[in-house]
N, C-alpha and C positions, 0 to 999 in steps of 0.2 A: 504494500500500500504506500503510495507516495505522500510526502508531506506537503501541506498547502503552502504555496508561496504568496508573497505579497500581491502579485498580479492576480492570483485566483481569489484572494480575499476581497480585493477591491472590485471585482467583476461580479455583479449579482447573477449574471446568466450562468456562471459556473457553479453557483451554490446548489446544494441538493434541493430537489423539489419540495415545496411546502415549508421551507425553513424561514424564508424572509417575506412572507405575505404580510401585509399591513394589518395585523391583528390588533395591536395596541392603538394604531391610528384610527382604525374603524371603531374601536371601543370608545375613543374620545368623542365620537359623534353621539354616542348613546348615553352620556353622563346625565344630561339635562332630563331626558324622558324617564330614565330610571330613577333619578332622585325625586322627580315629580310623582311617579307611581308609588314610591315608598312613602312619601308624605301623604298622599291620598289614602293609602292603605292604613297608615298609622292614625289618620283622622277618623276613618271609618271604624277602627278598632276601639278607639277611646276618644270621646268628645273633649276630655280635659287636655289630651295631647294635641287635639285639633286647635284648641284655643291658643296654645303655646306656639304651634307652627304658623298660624295665621297672623300672629302678632309681628310687630316690627323686628324684634330680635330673631325670631324663628326664620323669617324670610331673609334677613340679612346674612345669617349663618348659612342658610341653604344656597343662596346665590354665590356666596364666597366659596363654599365647598365645591360647587359645580365648576367654577372657574379654576380652582386649584387642581381638582381631579382631572379635568380636561387637559390642563397644562402638563401634569405629571404623565398622563398617558401619551401625550404627544412627544414628550421628551424620552419616554421609554421606547417609543417607536424609532426615534433617531438613534438611541443607544444600540438598539437591535439591528440598525441599518436596514430597516424595512424597505421594500422595493419602491414604493411610491411615497416619498416623504410629504408631499402636499396633502395627503389624506389626513395625517396627524395635525398638520398646521391648520387646515380648515376646520378640523374637529375642535381644536383648541379655541379658535375664534368663535365657533358656534357655542361652545361651552361657556365662553365669557359673555355671550350676548345677554343672558338674564342679569348678570351683574351690571352691565352697561345700562340696561333698561331700568334697573333699580336705582342706580346713581342718577340717571336723567330724571326719574320721577322725584327723587329727593330734591334735586336742584330746581325743578320746575314746580314743585309742590303739587304733584298730581295725586 
């Protein structure tokens, strides 16, 4: 078995099949819907938790967590040298959108 060279490591076409698909990059697209689904499920399970989540503190923590998780998944995709890096970058931008909307709402008093 031959040892990998620097040329074979930098060429994604020579990587084994299935190793460098943008799994973390694609997961960064799903952060906002998954966190929203978890918040809805927690609200349905307990009305007391729902009051906390709907409050200003709950929303601010949720949108910040969404942005941070999207960024971490995007960075993880870059560390793994996934095939299409733009998938993770766009996913991080989409994950930061709730935070941007929250900040715009605070500034404009919406």
